[in-house]
C-alpha positions as CSV (number, residue, x, y, z in Angstrom):
1,X,0.0,-0.3,-0.1
2,X,1.1,3.6,-0.8
3,X,0.9,6.7,1.6
4,X,-0.2,9.5,0.4
5,X,-0.7,12.2,2.7
6,X,-4.4,13.6,3.1
7,X,-3.2,17.0,1.5
8,X,-1.6,15.9,-1.5
9,X,-4.1,15.8,-4.4
10,X,-4.4,13.1,-7.1
11,X,-3.1,15.7,-9.7
12,X,-0.1,16.5,-7.9
13,X,0.8,13.1,-7.6
14,X,0.7,12.9,-11.3
15,X,2.5,16.1,-11.3
16,X,5.3,14.6,-9.4
17,X,5.5,11.6,-11.1
18,X,4.9,12.7,-14.4
19,X,8.5,15.0,-13.9
20,X,10.4,12.3,-12.3
21,X,9.5,10.2,-15.4
22,X,10.6,13.5,-18.0
23,X,14.0,13.8,-16.0
24,X,15.0,9.9,-15.9
25,X,14.1,9.6,-19.2
26,X,16.5,12.7,-20.0
27,X,19.0,11.0,-17.8
28,X,18.6,7.7,-20.0
29,X,18.3,9.2,-23.5
30,X,21.6,11.5,-23.3
31,X,24.6,8.7,-22.3
32,X,22.4,6.4,-25.1
33,X,22.6,8.5,-27.9
34,X,26.2,9.5,-26.9
35,X,26.8,6.1,-26.8
36,X,25.2,4.8,-29.6
37,X,27.1,7.3,-31.8
38,X,30.5,6.4,-30.3
39,X,29.7,2.7,-29.8
40,X,30.7,2.2,-26.5
41,X,28.4,0.2,-23.7
42,X,26.8,1.9,-20.7
43,X,26.6,0.0,-17.7
44,X,27.0,-3.5,-19.4
45,X,23.7,-2.5,-21.8
46,X,23.8,-1.6,-25.4
47,X,23.1,2.2,-26.0
48,X,20.1,1.7,-28.2
49,X,17.9,0.0,-24.8
50,X,18.7,2.8,-23.3
51,X,17.7,5.2,-26.2
52,X,14.4,3.0,-26.5
53,X,14.0,3.5,-22.2
54,X,14.7,6.7,-22.3
55,X,12.1,7.8,-25.1
56,X,9.5,5.6,-23.0
57,X,10.0,7.0,-20.1
58,X,10.1,10.6,-21.8
59,X,7.1,10.0,-23.5
60,X,5.4,8.6,-21.0
61,X,6.0,11.7,-18.6
62,X,5.1,14.2,-21.2
63,X,1.9,12.6,-21.6
64,X,1.0,12.4,-17.9
65,X,1.3,15.7,-17.5
66,X,-0.5,17.1,-20.2
67,X,-3.2,15.1,-19.2
68,X,-3.4,16.5,-16.0
69,X,-3.6,20.4,-17.6
70,X,-7.0,22.3,-16.4
71,X,-10.0,23.1,-18.5
72,X,-9.3,26.3,-18.9
73,X,-6.0,26.3,-20.7
74,X,-7.6,24.4,-23.3
75,X,-9.1,26.0,-26.8
76,X,-12.1,24.7,-28.6
77,X,-12.0,25.4,-32.4
78,X,-15.7,25.1,-33.3
79,X,-17.2,26.3,-30.1
80,X,-20.7,28.1,-30.5
81,X,-22.2,30.9,-27.9
């Protein structure tokens, strides 16, 4: 069971997880891309594995953070008044 304080809202938790995923994704992408073009291994793994994992984590973090935007910031093209 995960302990969540009562003051912590679900949106705050999603934002924290999203930021963590974005930072972890960038941290995996940088050595992965450098290793892919330089031809060395990172901690015994193929650099392309780091690129794939970093890309997935980065995309998941960005999509999680975009999913919690407030409705006031969205625009509707065909809005009828």
